[in-house]
N, C-alpha and C positions, 0 to 999 in steps of 0.2 A: 889234708885233702888236696888233691890236684885235679886239674882239668883233665878230661879224658874225651876221646871221640871213638864212637862204636861203629864197626861194620859187621852186620849179621846177615849171612845168607842161608837159606833153607829151601827145600823144594816140596812140591805137592803134586803127587801122581794120582790121577783118577780119584780125586777128592775135592772138597770144597773148603778152601783156606779160610774163608770169611764170608758167610752168607749176609746179604743185604736184606734186612727185614722190610724194607720199603719196595722191594723188587722180587717178592715170592721167595726169598732166601736164596736167590741166584748168587753165585760169587761175584764180588764187587769187581766192576770192570770200568776201564776207560774204553768205550766201544769204539771210538774214533780210531784209536791206535792198537786195538786189541790187547790192551795191557790189563794184567790182573792187579787189583789193588787189595791191600790189607791194612785195616786201621791200626793205629797205635794201641787202641783200647783193647783190641784182640790180643796183641802180643803182651800187654801188661797183665791181662786176665790169666794167661798161661804162667807168667812169672809169679803172679799172686798165689794161684793155686799150688804151684810147686813149693812155695815158701810156707804156705799153710799146711801142706802135708808134712813138711819138716818140722813143724811144731811151733812156727812163728805166729804171733798175733798179727791178724790182717784187719784193717778197717773196712776197706771195700769188699765185703764178703757176707756170707750168712752166719747167723748165731744159732747153733743147735739145728743146722739144715734149714732154717727158716730165714726168710728175707725181712730185714728190719731196716727202719729209717735211721737217720745219723743220731737222732736223739736217743733212741733206744740202744743203739750200739754203744754210744758214749756212756750211758747208764750202766750197760752190762760190764763195760770196761772198768769204769771207776768203782764198781763194786768190789774190786780188788785193792782199791787204794786205802791206805791206812790214814783215814781222816774223813771228815764231812766235806762234801762238794755240792757247790751251786754251779750247775752247768752254764748259766748265764753270767757267772762271775768267776770264770776259771783264771787263777793268777799265774804268775810266772813259773812257781815251783810246781804246781799241778799240770801245767802245760809241758814242762820239761819231762815230768814223769810219763805223761801221755805219749809224747814223741819217742821216749825210750822204750815204749811197749810195742808200738806200731811201725814195723819195718816198712810197710808199703807207703806209709804217709813220709817216712824219712827219705824214701827213694823218690816217689812220684808226686808227693804233695796231696792235698785234698781240700775240698770245700765242705765244711761242717755246719749245716743250717741246724740251729737248735730251737725247737719249739718250746713255749712256755704258756701255761694257763694264766700265769699272773702278769705277764707283759708281753710285748710284741716279739720276744725271743731275740736271739742274737746269732752270730756266725763266727767261725774261725777259719781263715783261709791260709793255706800253706802252699807255696809254689815249689814244686818238686825239682831237685837239683838234677835228676835223671829224666830226660825226655827223649822221646823218639817222634819222628815225623812218620807219615804213612809209608808203608812198604809198597813196593811195586815189583812186577816181574820185569827181569831183564829180557826176556823172550816174549814174542807174540804168542798168546795162548788161544786155544779154541775150546768151546764147550762140547761135552759128550752130547750127541743128539738125542739118545733115548734117556728120559728122565722120570718116567712114571713108575711108581711102586705100588704094590697091593699089600695090604694088611690082611692077615688070617682073621682078625677080629673086627667085626662090623661096627660102624659108627653108630648105628641105631639097632634095636632089637629085630626091626622088620627087614634090615639089610642083611640077607644071608651070604652075600658074595664078599663081604669085607669091604673096607674103605680104601681109596686110591688117593694117592698124593704124589708130589713132584720131588725128585731127588737130583738137584742140579750138581754137576760135577765138571771139573775141566780135565783135559788130558794131561797136561804137565805144565807146571809153572816154577820157574827158578826165581824166588822172591828175595828182594834185598832191602834192608832196613839200615837207616842211619840214626845214631843217637849221640847225646851229649851228656857228659856228667860235669856240672858246674861247681867248681870249688867254693865260689862265692855263696851260691844258694844252699849248698850243703851246710853251711854254718847256721843257718835259720831253721833247718829241719833236723839238725843233729845227726845228719848222715855220717856213718863211721866207715872207716876203710874196711872193716869186716863185712859190712853190708854190701860194698862194691864187689868184694871177692865172692860173696854169696849170689850176686847177680851174674857174675861170670860163670858160675856153675849152672844157674838157672837157665841161662841162654843156651847152653849145650844140652841140658838134660830134660827141660820142662815140656817141650813139644811131644817127644816120644813117650814120655811118662804119663802125660795128661790126654792120651788119644781117646777119642770117642769113635763111634761108627763112621761118622762123616770126616773124621780127622785122621784116620788111619791112612798111611801113605804119605805122611809129612815127616821130614827128617832134617836135623841141622846139618849143614855142609861146611860152613866157615864162620868163625867167630874171631873178631879182632877188637881189642881195645887199646888204643894208642894213648898212653898217659904222659901228659907234657910236664916240662919243668916249670913253666911260666903260667900263673893263674889267669893271665890276661890273653893267652894265645889259643886260638882255635883255627884249624887249618881249613876246613870246610868238608862238604859232603863227599865222602870216599866213593860213592856209587858213580859219580861222574867220571871217575878214572877207570871204570871197568868197561870191558867190550866182549860180547859174545861173538864168536866167529860164525856162528850160525844161530840166528834168532827166531827162525820160524820152523815148525814142523817137529820140534823136539818132543820126545816121548819119555826120556829117562835120563838119569845122571850120566849114564855111560855115553850119551851123545853130546854131552856138554864139553865145549872147549872154552874156557874163560881166560881172556888176555888180561893179565894184571900189570903190564909193563909200565904204564902210566902211574899206577899206584905205587910200585916199587920205587920208581924214579922220584916221586913225590916224598915218600918216607926218607929216602936218602937224601933229598935236597933240605929237609927240615930236621935231620938227624940231630943236630945240636939242641934242639928244642924238645926232643923226646927223652922221657926218663926210663920208660919201659913199654914193651908191646906185649900184652897178654894175648896168647894166640892158641886157637884150636882149629884143626882141619880134619875133615872127614877124608880117609884114604881114597874113596871112590871119586872125589873131585879132583880132576887134574887141571892145572893152571899152566898158562903160557906167559913166558917173559922172553922178549925178542924172539929167538928161534928155538928156545928150549922149552920142553914140557916136563912138569914134575909137580912136586909138593912145594908150597911157599917157602918153608924153612930151607930147602936146598936151593932154591932159585935166587934168593936175595943176596946181596953183597954182604961182606962181613960186617961192615959198619951198622947195617941193620940187623943182621942175624945176632949180633952181640947184644942187642936191646931186647931180643924176644925171650919171654918166659912161656914155655910150653904148658898149657893147661892140660893136655894129654897126660903129662907126668904128675901134675898136681892132683888130677881126678884119680889116677891109679894109686897115688899115696894115701888118698883119704878112704879107700876101700878096705 
């Protein structure tokens, strides 16, 4: 396993990327700067649901469509284990088996509090090798003014008009995430190279495939995972190297002009430390490098292009 850094960009049009339960489910915002925020938990939920739909075992999820606590989830999992298990005294062999079953724990880690009627209980803590910080919009966003919706079904039998509620949405948000894959932490959760490749595909496919009514209108636009040769090397947040030519009043991807000159120059400067660049880009996102406009693969110098593995081709080959 090798260190990687991730840049992920997607957009949200006339939708709510991440409702804030403490603010009437309005989109999460930095109101002082009109910046839309999206938590890492929201992104990981997309990935987990995608992996679960593919048939993987997921720890942070439901069992038979029912919400369960960590203890019941582990009881259900170890029901498939060939041997007797005491959840409060899980040994190395049993722990290894458990990690091999749970792809989301191998990726993101987990805290597993275990309840016991016979003792105070115990817990297992795994720090995930794949971590994202919060995403934020590269542009200034504004909320759709009208947000009241009416249901045809009444909230009470005496209410013949139906119930009313709020449906908060924003006009357009171009959201960027930064993530890290730690080779050192991967050893402790038994993260596999195949898991990281599944992550690559999940980042591209999860959001459009997991869309709900409030999430329709969100599409991935760019995904890049830079894999390094050195386990001790991390470059830094790639979002700091991006610049929107127009960051106010945007309404669609066709109006986006994203300058990646600094990003390309950075990749070129650390080229000797790069093992591979796993890359995917939506054709509708046009990028700018110096005075040229086009797709990332066509804009970069040969030294960087030679490191790129196009996930578009990997995706098509898997169909």
